[in-house]
Each structure stands twice: as C-alpha cells, then as structure tokens.
VMD Tcl script that draws the C-alpha trace (Angstrom):
set ca {
  {10.41 -34.78 -23.16}
  {8.19 -35.82 -20.52}
  {6.21 -34.00 -17.84}
  {4.52 -34.23 -15.04}
  {2.98 -31.54 -12.84}
  {2.25 -32.34 -8.77}
  {0.00 -29.99 -6.77}
  {1.81 -29.52 -3.56}
  {-0.97 -27.07 -2.24}
  {-3.48 -24.70 -3.17}
  {-0.76 -22.07 -4.36}
  {2.20 -24.15 -5.08}
  {3.26 -26.95 -7.68}
  {5.98 -29.18 -8.84}
  {6.89 -29.42 -12.29}
  {9.10 -32.60 -13.37}
  {10.69 -32.66 -16.85}
  {12.37 -35.52 -17.93}
  {14.83 -34.64 -20.96}
  {16.14 -37.54 -23.14}
  {19.70 -37.57 -23.88}
  {19.13 -36.99 -27.71}
  {17.51 -33.45 -26.22}
  {20.25 -32.41 -23.97}
  {23.52 -33.58 -25.59}
  {23.75 -30.68 -28.02}
  {24.30 -28.35 -24.84}
  {26.43 -30.46 -22.97}
  {28.31 -30.85 -25.77}
  {28.50 -27.50 -26.07}
  {29.52 -26.68 -22.79}
  {32.05 -29.76 -22.23}
  {33.92 -28.04 -25.45}
  {33.93 -24.74 -23.75}
  {35.14 -25.76 -20.60}
  {37.59 -27.53 -22.44}
  {39.19 -24.25 -23.95}
  {39.08 -22.49 -20.94}
  {40.34 -25.09 -17.93}
  {43.67 -25.20 -17.41}
  {45.08 -28.57 -15.84}
  {48.64 -29.15 -14.59}
  {50.46 -30.99 -17.15}
  {48.57 -30.34 -19.84}
  {48.50 -27.38 -22.43}
  {45.50 -25.20 -22.33}
  {42.49 -26.90 -23.87}
  {44.36 -30.31 -24.69}
  {43.46 -32.26 -21.72}
  {41.43 -35.27 -21.99}
  {37.30 -34.67 -21.71}
  {37.85 -38.07 -19.36}
  {39.53 -35.33 -16.96}
  {37.29 -31.98 -18.04}
  {34.57 -34.29 -16.88}
  {35.86 -35.42 -14.05}
  {36.31 -31.76 -12.38}
  {34.08 -30.14 -14.62}
  {30.91 -32.41 -14.73}
  {28.84 -31.26 -11.92}
  {28.95 -27.67 -12.79}
  {28.19 -28.39 -16.42}
  {25.54 -30.47 -15.39}
  {23.64 -28.08 -13.22}
  {24.44 -25.28 -16.22}
  {22.40 -27.53 -18.08}
  {19.48 -28.37 -15.85}
  {19.29 -24.71 -15.47}
  {19.34 -23.78 -19.14}
  {17.22 -26.75 -20.21}
  {14.56 -25.89 -17.10}
  {14.16 -22.14 -18.02}
  {13.81 -22.95 -21.92}
  {10.87 -25.39 -21.30}
  {9.41 -24.08 -18.30}
  {7.39 -21.37 -20.06}
  {5.93 -23.28 -23.20}
  {4.85 -26.18 -20.77}
  {3.26 -23.38 -18.10}
  {1.43 -21.77 -21.12}
  {0.09 -25.12 -22.49}
  {-1.26 -26.28 -19.39}
  {-2.93 -22.93 -18.58}
  {-0.84 -22.65 -15.72}
  {-0.90 -19.03 -14.02}
  {2.62 -19.06 -11.82}
  {2.90 -16.25 -9.00}
  {6.72 -16.72 -8.74}
  {9.46 -17.63 -10.47}
  {10.49 -20.87 -11.39}
  {13.43 -22.51 -8.61}
  {15.06 -25.98 -9.22}
  {14.27 -28.26 -6.45}
  {16.24 -30.75 -7.22}
  {17.76 -32.49 -10.89}
  {19.33 -35.92 -11.74}
  {21.96 -36.18 -14.51}
  {22.57 -39.73 -16.40}
  {23.64 -41.08 -19.56}
  {20.49 -41.72 -21.44}
  {18.03 -38.93 -19.73}
  {18.23 -35.55 -17.20}
  {15.24 -35.34 -14.84}
  {14.60 -31.56 -13.48}
  {12.24 -30.68 -10.66}
  {10.90 -27.04 -10.69}
  {9.03 -25.81 -7.51}
  {6.71 -21.85 -7.92}
  {3.70 -20.70 -6.69}
  {0.40 -20.49 -8.75}
  {-2.54 -18.35 -8.58}
  {-5.45 -20.36 -6.62}
  {-8.11 -22.17 -8.29}
  {-11.62 -21.16 -6.89}
  {-15.04 -20.44 -7.60}
  {-16.18 -16.53 -7.12}
  {-18.97 -16.96 -5.58}
  {-22.28 -14.67 -7.07}
  {-22.31 -11.25 -5.56}
  {-25.25 -9.89 -7.58}
  {-27.37 -9.65 -3.92}
  {-24.51 -7.57 -2.48}
  {-26.11 -4.06 -0.83}
  {-24.02 -1.09 -0.20}
  {-24.38 2.20 1.07}
  {-22.59 5.26 -0.61}
  {-22.09 8.01 1.63}
  {-23.16 11.41 0.21}
  {-21.83 13.59 2.20}
  {-23.43 17.30 2.49}
  {-21.48 20.37 2.25}
  {-23.45 22.79 4.13}
  {-22.58 26.60 4.60}
  {-21.39 25.66 8.12}
  {-18.90 23.06 6.50}
  {-17.91 25.50 4.25}
  {-17.31 27.88 7.39}
  {-15.42 25.44 9.39}
  {-13.26 24.75 6.37}
  {-12.44 28.34 5.76}
  {-11.59 28.96 9.58}
  {-9.03 26.05 9.17}
  {-7.54 28.09 6.16}
  {-7.82 31.01 8.69}
  {-5.83 29.57 11.07}
  {-2.55 30.20 9.34}
  {-3.46 33.75 9.53}
  {-4.18 33.84 13.17}
  {-2.80 34.96 16.20}
  {-2.76 32.98 19.38}
  {-3.71 35.35 22.90}
  {-3.43 34.24 26.47}
  {-6.78 34.51 28.00}
  {-8.18 34.36 31.32}
  {-11.28 31.99 31.05}
  {-11.50 28.79 31.39}
  {-9.83 26.52 28.60}
  {-12.20 25.68 25.84}
  {-12.20 22.91 23.73}
  {-10.32 24.67 20.58}
  {-7.64 26.28 23.43}
  {-4.06 25.45 23.70}
  {-2.94 24.54 27.60}
  {0.58 25.02 28.53}
  {1.76 23.90 31.80}
  {4.41 22.20 33.84}
  {3.93 18.02 34.18}
  {5.79 15.92 36.15}
  {5.10 11.95 36.79}
  {4.25 11.00 39.67}
  {5.54 7.33 41.44}
  {2.89 4.84 43.16}
  {3.58 6.94 46.76}
  {2.18 9.65 44.84}
  {5.57 11.63 45.08}
  {7.27 13.07 41.97}
  {9.83 11.63 39.74}
  {13.00 13.71 39.28}
  {13.64 12.37 35.84}
  {9.70 12.77 34.99}
  {9.77 16.47 34.47}
  {8.50 18.31 31.29}
  {8.29 21.84 31.55}
  {5.89 24.13 29.71}
  {4.56 21.21 27.61}
  {2.05 22.19 24.82}
  {-1.46 20.54 25.22}
  {-3.61 21.45 21.81}
  {-6.93 20.18 23.16}
  {-8.65 20.57 19.73}
  {-6.30 17.87 18.17}
  {-6.66 15.68 20.72}
  {-9.36 12.99 21.10}
  {-12.35 13.51 22.98}
  {-11.95 10.30 25.43}
  {-7.92 11.53 26.22}
  {-7.42 11.86 30.00}
  {-5.08 14.89 29.53}
  {-8.05 16.33 27.30}
  {-11.17 15.97 29.52}
  {-8.92 16.92 32.94}
  {-7.79 20.16 31.46}
  {-10.93 21.14 29.54}
  {-12.60 23.91 31.73}
  {-9.53 24.68 33.79}
  {-7.39 27.94 34.28}
  {-4.44 29.10 34.51}
  {-3.23 28.85 37.59}
  {-4.59 25.46 38.62}
  {-2.86 22.31 39.37}
  {-4.19 19.26 38.64}
  {-3.17 14.95 38.80}
  {-4.66 13.16 35.70}
  {-4.50 9.27 35.29}
  {-3.62 7.64 32.49}
  {-4.23 3.68 31.72}
  {-1.11 1.52 31.59}
  {1.00 1.15 28.37}
  {-0.21 -2.66 28.49}
  {-3.33 -4.64 29.81}
  {-2.88 -5.32 33.01}
  {-0.44 -2.52 34.01}
  {-1.29 -0.30 36.69}
  {-2.15 3.02 35.57}
  {0.10 5.79 35.40}
  {-0.43 9.40 37.40}
  {0.86 12.87 36.79}
  {0.19 16.17 38.22}
  {0.16 18.94 35.69}
  {0.07 22.77 36.66}
  {-1.35 24.70 34.29}
  {0.66 28.12 33.41}
  {-1.78 29.45 30.30}
  {-4.29 29.35 28.33}
  {-3.89 30.10 24.72}
  {-6.53 30.94 22.08}
  {-6.45 31.11 18.55}
  {-8.16 35.09 17.09}
  {-9.10 34.65 13.72}
  {-8.56 37.21 11.38}
  {-11.82 39.13 9.39}
  {-11.98 37.65 6.16}
  {-11.67 40.38 3.79}
  {-10.88 40.64 0.18}
  {-7.79 41.93 0.43}
  {-6.87 38.66 2.80}
  {-8.40 36.73 0.33}
  {-6.13 38.09 -2.46}
  {-3.19 37.19 0.26}
  {-4.22 33.72 0.83}
  {-4.76 32.77 -2.35}
  {-1.95 34.44 -4.43}
  {-4.63 36.78 -5.79}
  {-6.11 33.63 -7.57}
  {-9.37 35.03 -5.73}
  {-9.98 38.69 -5.45}
  {-13.19 38.45 -3.55}
  {-14.46 36.75 -0.27}
  {-17.77 35.49 -2.06}
  {-15.25 33.74 -4.99}
  {-13.12 32.12 -2.61}
  {-16.13 31.04 -0.46}
  {-17.45 29.14 -3.43}
  {-14.24 28.01 -4.67}
  {-14.02 26.49 -0.90}
  {-17.18 25.16 -1.50}
  {-16.34 23.40 -4.81}
  {-12.97 21.91 -3.41}
  {-14.81 20.46 -0.32}
  {-17.57 19.17 -2.42}
  {-14.77 17.13 -4.87}
  {-12.62 15.79 -1.72}
  {-15.74 14.11 -0.38}
  {-17.09 12.97 -3.40}
  {-13.70 11.28 -3.81}
  {-13.84 10.21 -0.36}
  {-17.11 8.95 -0.93}
  {-16.18 6.56 -3.81}
  {-13.28 5.23 -2.30}
  {-15.12 4.17 0.97}
  {-17.68 2.30 -1.28}
  {-14.62 0.53 -3.15}
  {-12.96 -0.23 0.08}
  {-16.45 -1.64 0.99}
  {-16.82 -3.24 -2.17}
  {-13.43 -5.06 -1.92}
  {-13.80 -6.25 1.63}
  {-16.80 -7.75 0.87}
  {-15.62 -9.99 -1.60}
  {-12.35 -10.77 0.03}
  {-14.34 -11.62 3.27}
  {-17.09 -13.96 0.74}
  {-13.97 -15.16 -1.11}
  {-11.10 -15.91 1.65}
  {-8.97 -17.28 -1.37}
  {-5.35 -18.75 0.02}
  {-2.49 -16.35 -1.18}
  {0.79 -17.07 -2.59}
  {3.28 -16.37 -0.36}
  {5.70 -14.57 -3.38}
  {2.49 -12.35 -3.87}
  {1.91 -11.41 -0.47}
  {5.78 -10.54 -0.09}
  {5.58 -8.52 -3.22}
  {2.65 -6.60 -1.29}
  {4.42 -6.01 1.61}
  {7.26 -4.47 0.02}
  {5.05 -1.54 -1.78}
  {3.69 -0.90 1.52}
  {6.80 -0.68 3.12}
  {8.62 1.19 0.44}
  {5.12 3.52 0.65}
  {5.56 4.00 4.34}
  {9.12 5.01 4.09}
  {8.36 7.61 1.04}
  {5.76 9.05 3.76}
  {9.05 9.28 6.32}
  {11.07 11.04 4.05}
  {13.20 8.69 2.28}
  {13.87 5.98 5.30}
  {12.62 4.90 8.25}
  {13.93 6.77 11.87}
  {16.94 5.10 13.28}
  {15.20 3.24 15.94}
  {12.36 2.22 14.10}
  {11.03 -1.25 14.52}
  {10.72 -2.47 10.99}
  {10.60 -6.17 11.96}
  {7.51 -5.03 13.87}
  {5.98 -2.86 11.44}
  {6.06 -5.58 9.10}
  {4.40 -7.80 10.89}
  {1.64 -5.35 11.64}
  {1.37 -4.60 7.68}
  {1.08 -8.74 7.16}
  {-2.63 -8.62 6.92}
  {-3.12 -5.75 4.59}
  {-0.60 -7.14 2.68}
  {-2.51 -10.68 1.96}
  {-5.94 -8.43 1.65}
  {-3.92 -6.74 -1.18}
  {-3.08 -10.16 -2.82}
  {-6.60 -11.58 -2.19}
  {-8.32 -8.37 -3.81}
  {-5.91 -9.27 -6.90}
  {-6.43 -12.66 -7.58}
  {-10.30 -11.85 -7.09}
  {-10.51 -9.12 -9.48}
  {-8.49 -10.91 -11.91}
  {-10.69 -13.59 -11.58}
  {-13.53 -11.15 -12.55}
  {-11.78 -10.00 -15.35}
  {-11.41 -13.41 -16.69}
  {-15.13 -14.07 -16.10}
  {-16.34 -11.40 -18.25}
  {-13.45 -11.28 -20.72}
  {-12.23 -8.13 -20.06}
  {-9.35 -6.62 -22.12}
  {-7.15 -3.51 -22.31}
  {-6.60 -2.40 -25.88}
  {-5.61 0.98 -27.61}
  {-9.00 2.16 -27.51}
  {-9.49 2.17 -23.84}
  {-6.20 3.40 -23.55}
  {-7.20 6.41 -25.96}
  {-10.58 7.02 -24.12}
  {-9.12 6.71 -20.76}
  {-6.09 9.68 -22.05}
  {-9.23 11.87 -23.23}
  {-11.25 11.46 -20.12}
  {-7.90 12.50 -17.91}
  {-7.41 15.30 -20.28}
  {-11.49 16.63 -19.77}
  {-10.79 17.29 -16.20}
  {-7.42 19.30 -16.85}
  {-7.56 22.39 -19.42}
  {-4.02 22.15 -19.45}
  {-3.27 18.89 -20.61}
  {-3.71 18.28 -24.39}
  {-5.71 14.58 -25.15}
  {-3.17 13.28 -28.03}
  {0.48 14.40 -26.09}
  {-1.35 12.11 -23.27}
  {-2.35 9.30 -25.43}
  {1.18 9.14 -26.66}
  {2.36 9.31 -23.04}
  {-0.40 6.51 -22.10}
  {0.71 4.10 -25.17}
  {4.61 4.65 -24.60}
  {6.52 1.66 -23.39}
  {7.35 3.29 -19.95}
  {3.59 4.13 -18.93}
  {1.74 1.32 -20.88}
  {1.29 -1.44 -18.18}
  {0.74 1.24 -15.54}
  {-2.19 2.73 -17.10}
  {-3.77 -1.10 -18.40}
  {-3.67 -1.86 -14.92}
  {-5.02 1.34 -13.82}
  {-8.10 1.12 -16.65}
  {-8.70 -2.84 -15.50}
  {-9.33 -1.74 -11.99}
  {-11.40 1.11 -12.93}
  {-13.71 -1.43 -15.47}
  {-13.23 -4.11 -12.47}
  {-15.52 -1.59 -10.26}
  {-17.43 -0.82 -12.95}
  {-18.15 -4.77 -13.63}
  {-19.48 -5.17 -10.00}
  {-21.21 -2.12 -9.46}
  {-23.49 -2.99 -12.39}
  {-24.38 -5.94 -10.54}
  {-24.84 -4.65 -7.29}
  {-27.35 -2.76 -5.21}
  {-26.02 0.77 -4.19}
  {-28.15 3.06 -1.79}
  {-27.08 6.77 -1.51}
  {-27.17 7.81 2.26}
  {-26.89 11.44 3.19}
  {-24.30 11.59 5.61}
  {-22.48 14.84 7.81}
  {-19.20 16.09 6.76}
  {-17.05 14.49 9.70}
  {-15.02 16.69 11.79}
  {-11.24 16.88 11.19}
  {-8.90 17.84 13.74}
  {-5.22 19.80 12.23}
}
mol new
graphics top color blue
foreach p $ca { graphics top sphere $p radius 0.5 }
foreach p [lrange $ca 0 end-1] q [lrange $ca 1 end] { graphics top cylinder $p $q radius 0.2 }
display resetview
C-alpha cells in the first residue's frame, strides 16, 4: 500500500491511497461471490450466471463498494500515524479500479497548523461590581413590581411611567394614514432606550396632550417617519410597603422577615454579578487571543457551531422559529459568531496541547466534589458516578478542559480588578 498526503489549503487535505491487487482482491472476490448469489439474470438459474457477466453488470457497483471499504479501513490508521487532526469526515473524491491496483483519493478537513503568539504580556481588567444598599433596594423594587398597583396620575409622565395613547402615522403631507392608526398603545417609558424618539417626546407630558414624533427611516438614506400621538392616560406603579407578611408571600415563607430577605437579595446579587464578572473576563480573554491569532477555520467545524447556535435560538423561541422568521438571514447573521467559536476551540486545544493537559478520573472526581460542595443537596459519590458514566463523561471532560484552559491563561496574564457600579437593567 502506498499513500500520498497533499495539502490543498491550510484546512484541507487530500489523501491518495494505492492498494495492490493482493490487498483488495480478497474483498473484491468476496463481493463478487455475494453478487453472483443474489443477482438474477434471465436465461440463467440464480447463482449460476458466468462471472464475466456478473462483472459486466455489477462490476462498477462492486468496485465502488470495495473503494469505500478499503478507504474506510485504512484512513484512520494512516491519519493517526501521520499525526494529523481531521476536522471532518473523509469523503471519496475519486477512485480508479485497475486489475493490478486500486487508487482512492479522499478529501477531508484538518485543524490548521499555527504558532500561538506569546500571551504572557496581555493585560485584562476584571469588573468588581459594587453591591451597595441602593443596588439592593433597586432589586427589591423590581420584585415588588409584581405585587404593585398601576394608578392613573394627572402629573406629567416620569421616566418609569407608562403612557397610553392613540398613535397615527402621518404621510409626507402631514395627513393621517387610514391604515396607520393604533389605539391605546402602551409606551412603557422605563423599558425604552433613553434615545428612543417616543420616550424623549412623551417624558414630561400630561394626559390630553397631542404631539408629533419623528423617527429615523428604517434603512440608511430613508426619509424619517412622523407619528401623531394623543396621550389619553399616564399610569404610575405604586409599590406596596415591604413587610414581614409580604416577604412570606413573596418567598413562599422561605423568609419570614424583611431583614433576612434583604440580606438574601444582596447575596443573590453578589453571586449574579460575580458570575457576570467572570463571564466578561473570559469573553475578553478569548476575544483577545482570537484577535491576535486569527486562525483559519475548517468549514465543517464552523457549520457545527452554526447548527448549535441555531438550535439554541430555537429552544429560546419555544422549540421552533415563528412561521415568518427568516432563518437564512439569521444564519448569515450568526456566521461570524460561529467562526469565532471555531477559532476559540482551535486556540484552546492548542493551549491544552502545549501544556500537556489531560483529563482523567482524578480530575473528574475533584470536579464532582467541588460541584457537590456548592449544593448540600448533592451527594459527591453519586455525582462522581454520574459524571463518570458514558452518557456524561465526554460533556464533563469538555467542561473541565475549558475551565483548566482558562486557569492556564489566567496564571500567565495580568488581571487588574476594577470597581464597577452595578448596571441599570430594564424589565
């Protein structure tokens, strides 16, 4: 058997394998015998047709089968011996079948070879969010909204109010469009961006006022649109007093007094923003390494991440996209994200190889014990059994690998903590 590996691009290769007759003949004879038994030819009893006729009728099919079998059997060992990391399945691009030799050409994608730039001098800032009394009270107010009452007020609309009004679209002449009317539209000012034209126009206005709002065109170069809004009502949320009884109701009696509830809100905020801080840091790290190492990506790998992102989006929409949803446009919009996922996978694997990172039973046990310590309801031994099972082992190994990769990077880069105010959130 002879073999030749040819680089087509940084992520594509072709493998030519030449088999001698001695290597493929046994398989060929076996297939030919099976074909003779099963093929029914007019004028001959089943299984008694001449081999020359069988070869003429079934030869091309048999040759294709043999090419597939021989390539499938030898591709793995050849690639492993050559220390090549395939990134896709191999497919037969061509084959030629001759009496003395079988030549099969396979095409496949590979992980690119590249030198990872030294990242030990990189500097990153980690946000340390300040959870003060004001942040805690804002969070409590968000919770209390679910138990509040919307009241009509005669005052001018404030930033947190809801303005209810009739909206009419105006044409270029300033006249009302018949099919452009919406009655009792609710403008929740608090949830509109500060630069939203409707929020800017309605804030500070009272019921009974009629005004015109200009919004930019949908596309660049489009003329602005104009709407007439007649305010019918301004509503304001009245929050209930936080009492021990309300705390019991809100928490299902998990807490029975305001002080303990307030302390728990603070803990939950701290945990949330600690996690947010770590996520932002890891995102900054991966973005920087991708920027400095713009590795080429195999198409199959990008397609895999694209499918993952599409499926995640489907789950977030209840399992399926809406009927009018443009999946092609969405997939195009997700393409850069899918490519970045693929680039980070290649870079992180490179870091793992450079640091001889291997995940074995001891690492999985340590990970399970750490996870069990976070939740007293978990049993460490049971968790270890679950993580070691065939169903979960690959997933857990991947999770530990990612964690270890970031640990390796963090040990070499400079990370500076930066006090950061808790960001405003809407809704």
